[in-house]
N, C-alpha and C positions, 0 to 999 in steps of 0.2 A: 504494500500500500504506500502511495506517495502522499505526503502532507505538504500542500503548497500554501504559501502565505503572500499577501499583498499582490495578487495577480502577477505572480513572478514569472510565468512562462510566456515568452514572446513567441510569435509565429516562427521566428528564425531558430527557436530552440534555445536561445540564451536566457539569461536571468536579468530582471530589472534591478535597478539600484535599490538597496535596502530590502533585499529579498532573501528568503531561506527556503530551501527544498530539502526535506528530510524523508528519505526512502527507508521506511521501517522494515520492509520486506528484506532488503539487501544490506541494511545497516550502513547506508552511504549518505553523505551530506554534501550539498552544494550551497554556495551562498555568494552574494555580492552586497556587502555592507559598507556604507560610507558615512562614518560619523554617527552610527546608531548608538543610542544610550543603552547602557547595560540592562536596565530594568525592562526595556522594550524587548531586547534580545532574549532575556530569561523568560519573559511571558510567552514569546513565540516558541521557545524550546519546550516549555511546559505544555503548550497546546499541541505541538508536533509529536511529543513522546508519551504524554500521560504521566511523566515523572512528577513527583512532588519536589518543587524547587524552593530552597530556603537561602536567603542572602543576609549577610551582615548589614544591619542598618547603617546608613550613611555611605555605603559603597557607591562610588561614582566613577564612571568610565565611559568613554566613547570608543566604539569599535569600528575600525575600517579594515576589512579583509575580504579577499575574493579567492575562492578555490572551487574545484569541481570534483564531485564524487570521491570524497575522502572517507575512509572508515571512521566510525564514530569516535574512537579514542583520539585519532589525529585531528579530527574536526574540532573536538572540544579544546584540544591544546591550542589550536589556532584561534578559535573564537574567544577563549577566555584568557588569552595572554595579557598579563598585567594584573591579574587577580589570582588568588589561590582557589582551588576547588577540590571536591572529593565526590565521587559517585559511589553510593552505597546501596547495595541490593537488599531489600527487606525480605524476611522469611515469608511474608504474605504476598510476595510477588510484586510489591510496590517498590519502585526505585526512587531514591532521593538524591538530588544534586545539591550539595552544599557549596555556596560561593562566599568567599570571605577575604578580607584584607589582613586580619591579624590572626585569629584563631577559629578553628572549625566550631568551637563551642559558642562563638558569637553569631553564627549563621542561624538566626532565629526567626527572621521575618519571612513569612510564606509569600511566594509569588502565586497569585490566584489567576487561573485561566478559565476559559469557558468549558474546558474539558475536565478539569479537576475540581471546580467549585462545587461544593456540596457533597463531595465524595467522603465517606467516613474514613478516618485514619486508622480504624481498627481492622480486624482481619477481614479479608475478602470472604464472601459467603462460601462455606466449605463445599457445598454441593456443586458449585461451578468448577471445582477442581477435581471432580470425580472422573476417572477414566470410564468412558461409556461402556455399558454392558459387561462390566467386569466386577468380580468379587475375589477377595483373598480368603482362603479357608485354612485353618490349622486344625489338624486332626490328632486324636490320641494314638499312641503306639499300637500298631497292629491293624489299624483301620485302613481300608483301601479307598483312596480318593477316586480311583477310576470307576469303581462301582457306584460311588455317590454321583459322579459326573454323569454317568449313563442314566441313572435314575432321574436326574433333574434336567436332562437334555443339554448339558454344558460340555464345553471342550476345555481340557486341561492344557493351557498354553505356557505354563511356567511351573517348575518343580524345584523345591528345596527338600529333597527326601530326608536328609539327615535331620532337618528341623521340622519335618512334617507340615511344611507350608506350601500351599499351591495357589496358582493363579488360574481362575476359571472365567471363561468367556461364555456369555449367553447370547441367544439369537436376537433378543430385543430387550429394551428397557423394561417393557411390561413383564416379560418373563423374569427378569432379575428382581424386580420389586415384589412380585408375587412369591418368589421362591426364597428370598433372603431370610425371611422370618422362619420359614419351614426348615431351612438348612440348619438354623441355630438350635432347633429342637431335636435334631437327630442325635441319638446316642453315639458317641464317638467323635462328634465334632466339637472341638475345644473352643474355637472362636471363629466368627465370620465378620468381615469388614469390607467396605469399599476399597478399591485401589485408588489412591489419590496422587495427583501430579505434584511434583516438587520442582519449582523453577530453578534453573541454573544460576548460581551466584555470579555477580558481576565480575568481568575480567579486569585485571589491573590496568591502570591508566599511565601513560608516559608523563613524566614530569618535565616542565619546561626547561629546567636547568638543574644540575646537581650531580653529585658524585656519591657513590656508595662503594664501600670496600668489598672486594671479592669474598666469596665464601671459601674459607681455607679450612677444609676438614679432610683428614685422611682416614681411610678405612683400615682398621686393625683387625687382622685375622686371629681369632682365638675361639675357644670352645664356648664362650659366653655370648656369642653373637645374638643380637636381638633384631627382630623384624617388626617394622612399623607398617601397618596397613593404612594407606591413604585413599579413602573412599571419596571420590571427587570426580572432576572432569578428567580428560586425558592429560598426561604430563609430558612435556617436552624436556627430555633429559639432557642437560649440558654435557658436552663431550668430556670436559675436565672432571666431571663428577660421576661418570658412568659406573665406577666401581662401588658407588654407594647405593645403587638401585638394582632391584631384581626386575626381571621381565614383567611388563604390564599384564594384568588380567582384565579383559574387556567383557563386562557383563552385557554391554551393548556394543555394536560395531564401533571401532575407534574413529574419532574425528580426524579429518584431514589436518595435517600439520599447518600451523599458521605462522605468520611472520611475527606476531605479537604473542606474549605469553598467555597461556590459559590460566584460569583460576587455580586449577590443580598444580600447575607449574609454580605459581606464586606461593601456594601453601607448602609445597615441597621445599622450596628455597628458604622460606621463613622457618620451617621446622629444622632444616639443616643448620641455619645460622644459630638458632637457639641451642641446638645440640653441640655445635662447636664451642660456643661460649662456656657451656657447663663442663664439657670434657677436656677443655684445653686444646682442642684441635685434632683429636684422634679418638676414634670410637669404633667398636666392633658392632656397628648398627647398619642395617640396610632398609631402604624404603621399598615397599611393594605397592606400586600404583594400581588402583582398582577403579576402572572407568565405568561409572554408572549413568553417564549422560550420552555417550556415543556421539552421534551427529545431530542430536536433538537439543532444543533449549529446555527440555523438560526431562526429569527422571520421574520415578514413581516410588511409593512406599515399598512396593514389592521389589523393585530394582535395588533400592537401598538395603533392604533385608538380604537380597541376593549378594550384594557387594560385601556386606559384613560377613556373610557365610563364606564367600570366596576368599576373603582376607584370612579368616581363621583356618580354612582348609589348606591354605598355602603357607601356614606357619606364623602368621602375625600374632604377636603377644600384646600389642597395643594398637588401637585403631583411632585415627583422626577423622571426624565427621564435621567438616566446616560447611554444613548445610543444615536445613531444618524445615519444619512444617508446623502449622498450628494444629494439625490433626493428631489426636491421641489414638493411634492405631493399636488395638489389642494384639494383632498379628505381629507387627513390628516389635512391640514391647516383648512379646514372647520370645522372639529370636534374640533380642538384646539381653534379656534376663538369662537365657540359656547359655549364651556366650560368656557373659560376665561370671556366671557360676563356675565356668571352667578356668577362671583366673585371668581372662583377657580383660585389659583395661580399655574402656572406651571414653574418649574425650570429644565433646561436641560443642558447637557454637550456640550461645544462648539466644541469638536473634537480634536483628537490627531494628528494633522498635523501642521507643522510650516508654515502655509499659512494664507491668509485672505479669503480663499474660505469658503462660508457659509455652515453650517451643520444644518440639520433640525431634529427635530422641534425647536432647539435652535434659529435658525435665524428668526423665525416668530416673528413679532413685539410685540405680546402679551406675549411672553415667556421670562423668565429671563435666558439669556445665560451666562454660567459661564466657564471661562478658568482657567488654572492652573498656580499657582505661583511656581517658583523654590525656595525652602526654603533657599538654599545657597546664592542666589543673591537678593531675594526679587523682581525679575522681572518675566515677563511671561516665563514659562518654555520652553526650547528649542524645545520640541516636540509638544507644545500646539498651537491651533489655536488662532489667534488674528484678529482684524478687526473691522469695524464699527458695526457689529451685536452683538459684545460681550458687555455685561452689567457689569460684575463683574469678579474679579479674586480672587481665594481662594487657600489654600494649595493643591498642586497636589499630595501629598503622604499621605497615611494613614496606620498606623500600627494597626492591630486588633488582639485581642486574640481569639483563637479557639482551643479547644481540648488540652489545655495545651501547645500550641505552639504560636508563633507570626508569623503573615502573613502580607505582605505588598502589597498594590495595588497602582499603580502609574497612573496618567492621569487626564483628566478633569472630569472623572467619580467621584472620591472621592471629587473633588472640588465642583461639583454640589451638592453632598450629604451633604457636609459641609454647603453650603449656605441654603439648604432646612432646615437643623436642626437649623441654625441661625434664619431664618425667623419665623419658627414655635415657637421657644423658645421665641423670642422677642414678638410675638403676644400673646402667652400664658401668659407671665409674665406681660405685660403691659395692657392687656385687649383691645388693639386696634385690628382693623380688619387686616387680612393678607394683604389686598390690601393697606391699609395705611402704614403698616410696609414695604411692598415691595417698595412703592414709595419713602419712606424716605431712605432706604438702597441703592437702585439703584441710587438715586440722588447723594448720598455721594460717591458711588463707581465710578460713571462715572466722577465725578469731579476729583477724584484721578487719574483716567486713562487719564485725559486730554481730554475728549470728549465734 
């Protein structure tokens, strides 16, 4: 879909002055701006994207720039040159653009557009995130899902046999709604739930100027080697760090390699930097990338459960989940609880909403829920979730090197990755189990949080 503003398209195919064309389908932007005030530009961006845009009061700037069909990260870099900004993806699928001169915490004034005026800032309606015609079913040991599927006229399209979790597709919405309640009453069916979509977290953005130190971490070979499961998007492994990674496991077909870093790449590099700091630059640790998004902008609760299972099946002792959903899925919860009972530690992002509303899987009691700290204030970041389910807070901004440039990712995602690297590094260095280290670190963190 193309969003056009100010009658921008001429018959010749060019752009009029002070015009913006935002191609949401292909994530490409074109513009011709001549002295446009920043509040006008931000209003147009909000209208074109549906993002919630917040700006620091008193921010003044006139923008003059012209370019054609640039990817969104490069377009934002050109459009907002002269101010600071951060693009933060919310766990409810709402993306926020913060624009500021001094500190992100000061970006509090909302830009209201005709597309986001009156939209609630709470969770999107959960039913809109359901995968059509699908249910997830968890059965008790010894129960045949195939017999149940035949009985209800469903097709089994996903299987996690070890965890007795299955993905069923029905012929129509009517069939699904009529049979869901009946399924839950069958002896041997442990839980039934819809399969919900989970939006892909935002990719890191290039910074206008800056330097970041390279990640200096050597892999040490010994018998105490530890595997970290990174359940996320695809990961582009830097050649100089290849010996710190295991081959990727793709729950969904792998995404095509991109020139800019993926969210998963940024999480891996954030994790490794924290690991290097804790261990002094040498560790017997490897990252196992588990791709649960493939070529799509969406994953599902079943795919995340499958990603967790794949990580454990391939030797992961600690799992990073820098993603989340407002949906409390009993099926996903069952997988998480079974995995953590085996001694696997799971760390998850608490969500990028300034509320106490729980985000899953972070809010499950067996998971370490991490929110983000604002480095300028040392308090919980203005965009980050808080509440009783949160266990820890960590830096909510990470600068990573990639392709000779510096990229920044903001949110509880890098905070979770930082904590995963911290826990893995402490366990690897001390020789203690991950469970012991987790208990010690969380106990200290909750005391600091006043819980």
